[in-house]
N, C-alpha and C positions, 0 to 999 in steps of 0.2 A: 058949538053945535053938535048935536045929538050925533053919534056914530049908529051905522046900520047895524040891526043885531047880528045878522051874519056875516059882516066885513071882518077879513083877516088882516092885520099888519105886520108884515114880515120883513125883518131886517135880510137884506143880500148882500154880503158881502163877498165880491167874486170880481177879482182883476180880468181884464180881457185884454192882454197884451199879447195871446198867443191865439192859435187858431183853436185849440181846445178848451181852453175857457170861455171863448165867443161862442162855442157850440154847447156848452153845459148851459150858460146863461140862454141861450134861444130855445135849447129843449125845455127850461123850466117856466119860461115865458108863454111857450105854447101849451104845456101842460094847463097851467092857470086859465089860459083863454079858453082852453077845451072843456073844463072840468065845470068851471061854474065863473064864467066873465062876471066882471064888476066887484065880486067878492074879494079877490086878492089884492091887496093895496102893499106894493113893494116901495120900499126905500133901496134905491141902488147905490151902493158904495164900489166902484169900479176900480178903485185905486189910481183915478186919473190925476190930470194935473189939478182939477177944480172938485178935487176929495172932500166931499162935507160928511161927518160924522155924524150919528147918533149917540150921543154921552148920557142920555138919560132915557133909557128904554122903556121904562115904566110911563114917565110923564108921557111921553109919544104915544103909548097905549099899544106897545109891541106886543104880539102873541107869539111871536117865533121867531127863529135865526137859522139862516142859511148861508153857509162861510165856507169859502175854499181857505182852508188853514195853512198859515204862511209860516206859523211858529208854535210850539208849545204853550207859550205863554198866552198867545191869543185865544186858543184853545181854552186854557184853563181860568180865563177872564169870560168867555161865553158861557163855558159851565156855570160858574158861579153867579151867574145872572138867574138861573133857576127856570130858564124858559125853555120850553121845548126847542131843541135846536137839530138841524141835520149837518154834518159835518163833511167836505170833501178833503180828504185826507192824501196829498202827494208827499206826504214825509212818513207814511205808514207802509210796510210789506204786510205786516199781521196787525191782527185785532188788538186794542190796547189790554190791559190784564182786567181793566173792569171800568167801567163808564155807566152814568145814570141812566135809567129806563126810559128817560123821557130825551135820550139822545140817541141818532142813528148815525151811523159812520160808514161812510163808500172810500174802499182802498182798492186802487189799481194795483192788478198785478204786473207790475213794468217787466218782471222776468219771464213773465209767459210772452211777451214780444221778443225777448230774446229766443227762447228756446224756437217759437215759430221761426224766425230768420235763421236759425241753424238748421231746423228741419226741412226749409225750404230751399237752401242751399243744397244740401246732402241731398237731395231728392233730385236734384239737375246734376250731381256726379262732381261736384267741384271738391277739393283736395287741398287747396291752400285756402286759408279764411284770415279775416282779421276785424278789428272792432274802433271805433274810433268814437268817443266821447264828449261832452261837452267840453268847452274851452276850460271854464270854471268847474271845479268840481261840483257834483250835484248827487243826491241820493237817488233819484230815480236813474242817472244815466249809469250809476255803479250796479243798479238793480240789472237793468238792462245787459251789460257787460256779463252780468254774473249767469243770467239765465242761459247766453249764447255759449259763454265758457262751458257752461255744466254739461249743456245737451250736446255739443260737439266733443267734450271730453267721453262719453258713454259711447261714441263711435270712433274713438282713439285718434283725436284728431285736437290739436292743440294752436288756438289762433294765437296772432300777434295782435297786439295790444297798444294802440297809440299811447304813448306817457303823456302825462298830464304837462302842458308847458308853463314856463317860468310864470309867477305872478304878470311881468311886462307884458308879455305877449298874449296873456287871457284877455287884455283889455286892447289889444292892437291888430285884425287880424293881416295888416299889412305885414308886420312882423311875422305872425305865426303862419302864414301863409308859406314863408320858404320853409320852415318845421316841416310841415304839411308835405309839400315837395318831396323834400329829401326822403321822408318816410315813404311816402308811396312810391318814390321808384325804386326804394329798398326791397320792395314787396314781390314775390314770385310773379310770374306771368300767370293769369288765368286767377286770379285772387278773388274770394267772394267776400265782399267788404261789406258790413255791417255798420250803417251810422246811427246814431242816437236819436236823430229826429232828420225831417227833411231839410230843414235850415242847414244842418251840417253836412248832409246830402249834397246841397248845392255848392257847398263852399269847396268840397272835395271835386264835385265836378269841373267848375271854374279851374282848379289848383291845376287837376290832371290834364286839363286842356292844354294850357301853358305851359307843362311840362312835357308834353308829348306822349301821353300815356291813354291810350284809346277806350275809351267805354261805349261799349261792354266788353270789345274783343280782347282786352289787357285784364282789364278789372271790371267786375260787375260791382253796381253800387246799388244798397237797399234801406230807405230811410223809415222812419213812422211819423203818422199822423194823417198820410194821404191829404196833404195840403194842396188843393187843386192848382192854386194859384201860382206856387213852387213846382207841383210835379207836372204840370203840362207843360208849361210855359218856358222850363229849363231842358236845353239840348245839353244831351238827350233827355226825355222824359224822364222822370224817377219813379222806380219801383217803389211801394210803400205799403206798409202795415195800417190800416185804418185803424185809429182809436175813435169810438164812437161814443164821442162825449154827449152830442144830442140826445141817443136815447138814456144816457145816463143822467142829465139833465131832468128829464121826464119822468125817470125813477125817483130823484132828487123829490119833486113837486110830491110825487103820488105819496113817499115817506113821511111828507111835512103833512100833508092832509090825514094821514093816518094818527098822526101824534095828537094834532089837534082834535080829531073825533074820538082820541080813546080806543082805537081799536089796535088789535097786537098788530104788532109788527117785528119782522126780522131787524135786529139793532146793529149789526155788521154784514155788509153787501161786498163781497169779492166781486171785481170785475174784470175779465180778461178779454183781450184784443189776440186773434192768431190769425185771421185771413191776411191774406197778401195780394196786393194788386200789383199785377206784372205790367211794366211797360218798357222802354228801351233800354234803361241802363242795366236791367238783368235778361234781356233779352236775347241774348245767346250761352251758349255751353261753352265747355272746356272740352269741345270734341275735336280728339285729333285725328280721327279716321276720315279720310277725304272720301271715301264712298259714304258714307252716313251724312257727314256734313253738306253735303250737294243734296242729298235726298230731303233733310229737316228744311233746307233753305227753301227748295222747291214749294213742300209742303206748307209752309210758314206763309208764302207769299199767294196761296191758293187754297185757303180756308173753307171756302164754300164747296171748292170741289171735292168729290170722292177719294182722290188720291188712293187710288187701288194699289196692291204691293208691284204687279207687273210694271207699271207705268213710272214709279218709283224707283225700281231696280232699273229700268233703261235711261231713265234722266242719272242715277250714280254710276251708271256704266258697268254694272256687275250682276250675276243671275239672283232671282228671288232669294232663294238659299244663302246665298252668301250675304247678302242686304239683312237679313234677317239675324244671322249670327252676330254679325259685326255691331248689329243693332243693340243685341242684347248684352255683347261685350261692353258697349258704350254708355248703354244705360241701366242695365239690369232688368229690363223688361222690354217688351217688342216694341217696335217701330209705329203699330198702331196704337198701343197705349200711350207713346210718346206724343203722336199727333192729336191724340184726344186731350193731352193736358196739355199741348201748347193753345188748343181750342178753348177749354174752360178757362186759360189765360185770359184770352182774348177776350171772351164774353165777360169775365169778371170786371176786366179795366173798363169796358164798355157802358156794362151795367152801373157802374160807381160814378162815371164820369160825363154820361150823355141823358139826353131825355129820349133816346130812342125808345119807340115800342120792343119788348121783350122779344115778342115772336118774330121781329126785323133782326135783332142782335143774334138770336139765335139762328136763325137762318145763314147770316152774313158771316157765323163762325162754324158752319158744318153741321147744324142740329137739325133736325127734322121740324121743331117748333118750339114754342115758349115751355110745353110739358116735358119735353122730351130733354132741353137743356135742364128745368128744374131738376128734374131724376139724376141727371148726373152731377151736377151740382150738388144736391145733398150727398150722395153714396161716396163723392171721391173728395167733397172739401167740408162738408158739415152744414153749409149754407145754403139759403133761399135766395132767388133774385130779389125779391122784395126786401130783404135783409141789406143786400147790398146797393139797392137804388138808393141814391143820394139826389135826384132831380126827377122830378113828377113827369111821367108820360104825358106829350102833349094829347 
């Protein structure tokens, strides 16, 4: 049977064992559906139990390859086919020295997530830091650690790093959990812990609970991926850095279309993810001042209210002047600025994880409305409500 003239047959090799990989595939399929439905024909190689290869690309009539690269050999084999290709490279932190003109490479800056975690904790006035990576060594775990360590070093801090467990424990969490518990108990109180991803953060939370370590009072915990299932269903809920691979998947589709149409395109794309969604696992600070702690706790529980300084001073049990001075010592900025930060954190979490209208979220978090929230978010965090939105408004 003759093929339609405009049909595009694309081999897609993307494993779907992780949230980010599934987001990547979803974004790619959405782009194909939106741009020219019916023209894209995919063979999906998902690295699952029923995996089926396309060994003869030419006989199948393949027009292009989209692949999540798991080894340098795999990359070489795809390049050798001579077909237009878009690679998603979890194994690279910098562009390749050279690549064919019919190849586009997407590289995620994993170190940027580490830097974002460090800045997030520094803004909350933490003074003790730690990092825990994957049980088995991985490239991207090392990159997130390097970013975290280097950013903290610029402020004069040296985080504690969880040492890699022996091979026997890498394959058995029941064994490794005892090592993690001992390590967590060795950390100073009010330590800000950065976890390589949300799954590791969930392991830390269950281990900390068994060891009698309170989160976030004794230990703040931050992950990466913003996996809603883990982040919202774990107790306490997990703060996380969203890795927007859905948008990346749409960009991958666009890049493949550019190659097929012969359009000029950028051949190396660097993606960075530096926004933090605050939830309960970091929703506390190392506030030793009891007056400031009382004022902040009251304001946090009543974000819709105006929270005027005289009212907060009365709750704290001191004068307005004293409370302002103590707040500046605790945070490095005014009490009003700190309350605005808390409100922005709350709004970002709701935007990322609920379908509530933006205007309702804004008012619930103490802003005048959607436009006011948008202005504050853009100025303070460099993002917009639509960028954070994961669920459509009703």
